[in-house]
N, C-alpha and C positions, 0 to 999 in steps of 0.2 A: 141720762140718768144711769143707764146700765154701765157706762164707762166709769162713772164716779164710784159706783158700788164696787166694780171690779178693781179699780185703783186702790180703794180703801182696803179691800180684802187682801190685795197683794202686799200692801204696806204692813198690815197686821201680821201676815204670815212671815214677812222678812224680819220684822222685829222679834217675833217669837223664835225665829231661827238663831238669833244672837243671844237669847236668854240662856242663863247658866243652867246646866243640868244639876240635879241633886248630887251631893257629895258621894252617896253610895252607888252612883251609876258606874263607878269603876269596878265594882264587885263583879266577879265572873271569871270565865276562862278566856285567855287571850293567846293568839299565835302570831309570831313575828311574820312580817310580810317583806322584810328586806334584811340585808346583812348576810355575812358568810355563814354564820351559825344560826340555824333555825331553832326557835324556842317556843315552848308552851308554858304558860304560867296560870295559876289560879290565884286571883287577887281576892283577899278577904279582909274583913275589919276585925280588929282586936284592940280593946282598950282605947277606943276612939281614934285609932290610927290604922293605916292600911299597910298590909304586908302581902308578900307574894311567895308562893311555893312553886318550885321548879317541877313541873310535871314531866317534861321531856326536853331534850336538846339533841340536835343532830350529832354532837360530839361527846355524848355522855356514856356511850357504850364501848366496851373493849372490842377487839377485832372480831370476836365471835358474833357481835351484833345483839347479844342477849344480856351479857353481864355488865351491870352499871359500873362505871369507873368509880374509884374511891376519891375522896376529897384530899388527895395526897399533898397538895400545895397549900393547904390551910395553915396559916401561921400558928394556930393552936394545935399542938401535936396530938392532943387527946381527941381531936375531930378528924384527923387524917385518915382514919380507917372507916369512916362512915361513907355510905353511898351518896353520890351526887343526886340521885333521883329522890325527889320529895323534900329536899332541903328548903328551908325558908331563907331565901337569900335576898329578898326585898323587905326592908323594915322601915318603920317610922315615917311613912308618908303621911303628911297632914294636909287637909284640905283648907285652902285659904284663897279667897277672891277668885274662885273658878279654876284654880290650879292646885296641884298636889306638890308640896315642897318639903324639904328637910329630910328626905329619905336617904337610905343607904342601900347600895347594891353590892353584894358580895359575889365576885366572879370566881367560881371554882377552877376555871381554866388557868388562871394566873395567881390565885390566892390573894388578890387585892380587893379592897373595899372602896367603892366610889360613892361620891355624893350623887343623889338622884332626885330629879323632878319629873313630873308627868302632867300631861294635859289631854283631856278628852276632846278630840276634834269634833266628834259627833257620837251618837250612841254606840256605834260599832267600830270606831277608830280611836286608838290610844297611842300617844307618842311619849316614849320615855327618853330622858336625856341624862346620861351618865357622864360624870366628869371628876377630875382631880383638880382641886384649887378653884378655878373660875369656870363658869358654865360655857363661856365662849370657846374654851379649848376642849369641849366634850364631844360626845357622839350621840346623835338621836337615832332611836330605833322605832319603827312603826309596827303596830300590832292591830290585828282585827279580832273582833269578838267571835268566839267559836261555841258559845253556849247553845 
């Protein structure tokens, strides 16, 4: 009887592990755990969609290590004098069927904007996939929650 109860409980816990997390679970502060450039973002919800503000990047400061670089590669000339620090460069992520899709990622290092999708692997691990054209030709970056 104890084995049956144990097996039933294990089955229930494994099913619960596959359950989708609430859409707002993505909200919070995240730090990259892979990639050449280390990043920290604050993900927030605005008008029913999710956006991200760049808090820190390992390549965002001038040689003095204190002065944030300007967004000089931005195709919009009026934004080229703004600081990279604190820009909202993740926009329009929509939650659908357990994933975040339809987003855009602006990369101040090259001035390009990429399509973006994201998936929460668990409460503390987030994967972003940035791509031009089709997702298969993109790059996935992994993030850990730092709240």
